[in-house]
C-alpha positions in Angstrom: 118.4 108.7 98.6 115.3 110.7 99.5 115.0 112.1 103.0 112.7 109.8 104.9 110.5 112.5 106.3 110.5 114.9 103.3 107.1 113.6 102.1 103.9 112.6 103.8 101.4 110.3 102.2 98.2 108.4 102.8 96.8 105.5 100.7 93.6 103.6 100.6 91.8 101.0 98.5 88.1 100.0 98.6 86.1 97.5 96.5 83.3 100.1 96.0 79.5 99.4 96.3 79.0 96.9 93.5 82.0 94.7 93.0 82.7 92.0 95.5 86.4 91.6 94.4 89.0 94.4 94.5 91.4 94.2 91.6 93.2 97.5 92.5 96.5 97.7 94.4 98.4 100.6 95.9 102.1 101.3 96.8 102.8 103.8 99.6 106.5 104.2 100.2 107.3 107.7 101.3 110.8 106.7 102.7 111.7 105.6 99.2 110.0 108.5 97.5 107.9 106.0 95.4 104.1 105.6 95.1 101.9 103.7 92.6 98.3 102.7 91.8 97.5 99.7 89.7 94.1 98.7 88.5 93.7 95.1 87.3 91.9 95.0 83.9 88.2 94.7 84.7 86.5 91.6 83.7 89.7 89.7 83.0 90.6 86.7 85.1 93.7 87.5 87.1 93.5 91.3 87.2 94.3 91.3 90.9 97.4 89.1 90.1 98.7 91.7 87.7 98.1 94.7 90.0 99.6 93.0 93.0 102.6 91.9 91.0 103.2 95.5 89.9 103.1 96.9 93.4 105.2 94.1 95.0 107.8 94.4 92.3 108.1 98.2 92.5 108.3 97.9 96.3 111.3 95.5 96.0 113.4 97.7 93.8 116.9 98.1 95.3 117.9 101.6 96.5 119.5 103.9 94.0 121.5 107.1 94.7 120.7 108.8 91.4 117.2 110.0 90.5 117.7 109.1 86.8 118.8 105.6 87.8 115.7 105.2 89.9 113.5 106.3 87.1 115.1 103.8 84.7 114.8 101.1 87.3 111.0 101.7 87.5 110.7 101.6 83.8 112.8 98.4 83.5 110.7 96.8 86.2 107.4 97.5 84.4 108.8 96.2 81.1 109.9 93.0 82.9 106.4 92.6 84.4 104.8 93.2 81.0 106.9 90.4 79.5 106.1 88.1 82.4 102.3 88.8 82.2 102.1 88.6 78.4 104.0 85.4 78.1 104.5 83.3 81.2 101.2 83.8 83.1 99.1 83.7 79.9 100.7 80.5 78.8 100.4 79.0 82.3 96.7 79.8 82.4 96.2 77.3 79.6 94.2 79.7 77.3 95.7 81.7 74.5 92.9 84.3 74.8 93.3 84.9 78.5 94.7 88.4 79.1 96.2 89.2 82.5 96.8 92.9 82.7 96.7 96.1 84.8 97.0 99.8 84.4 99.8 101.5 86.4 100.6 105.1 87.4 103.8 105.6 89.5 105.3 108.7 91.0 108.9 109.2 92.0 109.9 112.2 94.1 113.4 113.4 95.3 114.2 116.9 96.3 112.7 119.2 93.7 112.4 116.5 91.0 109.4 114.4 90.2 108.6 111.9 87.5 105.3 110.3 86.7 105.2 107.0 84.7 102.0 105.4 83.5 100.2 103.1 81.1 96.4 102.9 81.1 93.8 105.2 82.6 94.9 105.4 86.3 95.8 109.1 86.8 98.3 111.4 88.4 97.1 114.9 89.5 99.0 117.9 90.8 97.5 120.5 93.1 99.6 123.7 92.8 98.6 127.3 93.5 95.0 126.4 94.2 94.7 124.8 90.8 94.3 121.2 89.7 96.4 119.8 86.9 96.0 116.3 85.4 99.6 115.3 84.7 98.9 111.9 83.1 96.9 111.4 79.9 94.5 108.5 79.7 95.4 105.6 77.4 91.8 104.8 76.6 89.6 104.7 73.5 87.7 107.8 74.8 90.9 109.9 74.9 91.9 108.5 71.5 88.6 109.5 69.9 89.0 113.0 71.4 92.6 113.3 70.2 92.4 111.7 66.7 88.8 112.3 65.7 88.3 115.6 67.5 85.2 114.2 69.2 83.7 116.2 72.0 84.0 114.8 75.5 80.3 114.1 75.6 80.3 112.2 72.3 83.4 110.2 73.2 82.0 109.3 76.6 78.8 108.0 74.8 80.9 105.5 72.7 80.0 102.0 73.8 83.7 101.1 74.3 84.8 104.5 75.7 86.5 103.0 78.7 88.5 100.4 76.7 92.2 100.7 77.3 94.6 101.3 74.5 97.6 100.5 76.8 98.1 98.4 79.9 100.9 96.3 81.5 100.5 92.7 80.2 98.1 93.5 77.4 100.5 93.3 74.5 104.0 92.0 74.0 105.5 95.5 73.7 104.7 98.0 76.5 104.9 101.7 75.8 105.2 103.8 78.9 104.6 107.6 79.1 106.9 109.6 81.4 106.5 113.1 82.5 109.2 114.9 84.5 108.7 118.2 86.4 110.1 120.4 89.1 108.4 120.3 92.5 107.3 123.5 94.3 107.2 123.4 98.2 103.4 123.4 98.5 102.6 120.9 95.8 100.3 118.0 96.5 99.9 114.9 94.3 97.1 112.4 93.8 97.4 109.0 92.2 94.1 107.2 91.7 92.3 104.5 89.7 89.4 105.4 87.4 86.9 104.1 89.9 87.7 107.1 92.1 88.0 110.0 89.6 85.0 109.0 87.5 82.6 109.7 90.3 84.1 113.0 91.3 84.3 116.4 89.7 87.5 118.4 89.3 86.3 120.7 92.0 85.8 117.8 94.4 89.3 116.6 93.8 90.7 120.1 94.3 88.8 120.7 97.4 90.2 117.5 98.9 93.8 118.2 97.9 93.6 121.7 99.4 93.5 120.1 102.8 96.8 120.1 104.5 97.0 116.6 105.9 97.2 113.7 103.4 95.0 111.4 105.5 92.3 114.1 105.8 92.4 114.7 102.1 92.1 111.0 101.4 89.2 110.7 103.8 87.4 113.5 101.9 87.9 111.8 98.6 86.6 108.4 99.7 83.7 109.9 101.6 82.7 111.9 98.5 83.1 108.9 96.1 81.2 106.5 98.4 78.3 108.9 98.5 78.0 108.3 94.8 77.4 105.0 92.9 81.0 103.7 93.3 80.4 101.0 90.8 84.1 100.2 90.5 87.0 99.6 92.9 88.3 102.9 94.4 92.1 103.4 95.1 94.0 106.6 95.8 97.2 107.9 97.4 97.8 111.6 98.4 101.3 112.9 98.7 102.6 116.2 99.9 105.5 117.7 101.9 
C-alpha cells in the first residue's frame, strides 16, 4: 500500500459565477494514493448523481497490495458504474432519452509509478522540470476534429458543438477508458481538473500555479485566477505533489 505521507494534495470545487448548481465532484485520498475529478454532463438531469456516484465508488474500493491490481480495480469500478448509469438509472428515470453521465479523470500513485485513467474532457496535467504536460487527451468533438480532419485549434473551437463529449461514463452501453502509465520523478506535481477550470486559464497560468511548492497554495492560485474570469462553468481541481 502507498505510504500515507508520501503525497500531499489539496482539492476544491466551486459552482462558478453563472451556474447555481454544482455537478462536479472530487476525490482526494492521499493515504490511498488515489484522486479523481468527475464532471456531470452539463444540461442533463442527474449529472450530479453520476459524478457523486463515481467519486463515492472509487473511495470505497478495498485496499490492494499490488499497483496493477489497484489499476484494474479502478477500471472495473468505472465499467460497473457505466453499466449502472446506462441501464438502471436511465430506466428508473422513466424516460428512454434521459442520459445520466459524467466525465472522469483518476490518478493512482504508488512509489515511482503513476497511472491516469479517463473518459471525457476532464484533464490530468503533469508539472515536471518547469514544464507543463497535458497527460490526458480530451474525448470531445473539438479534439476529434483536430485529430481526424486536421482542423486548426481555432477552427475546431468555433464549431457549434465543439465541447460535445465523444466519451463519458454512462453515455453509452460500452465504456472505453484511456489509460496512461508513467514513472514519477521526485519533484513532479499533478493537476486533475474539470473543463470549467482549464478553459478559463492559459497554460502559463496553470504552470505558474503548479510551480508553487504547497498544494493548497497552488490550488488557491488556480481558483483565484479562474474566478477573476467569467467562470461560466463549475470549477473543480486537485493538486498533488510529494
